[in-house]
N, C-alpha and C positions, 0 to 999 in steps of 0.2 A: 221634529217634534220637541226636542230638548230646548231649542231656541225659543219656541213659542211658550213652553212651560216656564222657562226662566223669566220671560217678560210678564206672563200672566201672574206668576207667583209674587212678583215684586210690584205689581201694578196697584195703583190707587185710582181706579176708574169710578167716576161719579155718574157718567152718562156716556153715550156712544162716541161723541167727539173726543173724549179722553182715550177711548180704545183706538180710534182711527189715528190719533196722534202717536201712540206707541206702537201700533201695528198697522201700517198704512194699507196693507193688502187685506182689508176687512170691509165688510158691508153689513148693514143691518137689514133684516127681513122679518117683519112682524116683531115677535118677541125674541127673536134669535139674532145672533151675530155669526156671520160666516167668515172664517179666517182662511185665506190661502196659506197653506203651510208646505214645508218641505220643498221649497223652491217651486211652488205652484203645482206640485205633483198630486196633492190631495186637498180636501176641504174639511175643516173642522167646524162643526155646527155646535154652537153653545148658547145657553141661556145664562144671562148674567143678572144676579141679584145685586144691583149697585149699592143698595143700602147696607146689606150684610157683607159686601165684598167677597161674594162667592161666585164661582164660575162652575156651571154644570154642563159637562160635555154631553151633547145629545147624540152626535154621530161623528165618525171620522170616515170620510168617503173618498173613493177614487173619483176621477172625473166622470167615468162612465156611470157610476152609481149616483153621483150628484146630478147628472143630466136627466135622470129618470124623474127627478123632482118629488119623490116620495117623502123626503125629509121635510118638505114644506108643511105637511099636515101637523107636525109637532110645534110649529111656530105661531099658530093662531094669528095669522095676518088679518088685521081688521082694516 
């Protein structure tokens, strides 16, 4: 978590490709970004306001919790 926090705190992300460049184990899903963290032991689900340079953590999940896919309801996939 501390490695992810350090990257996110110092990031200048304008859009998802910037995120992917600084944290390659990330994917976009709807309005969310999913980060594999802690050597892929868990997933951090975040919404990023690129204009304001703010990251809002929605969930930090184990793989078992992530696989239930309940987190997807928060991401407004269109």
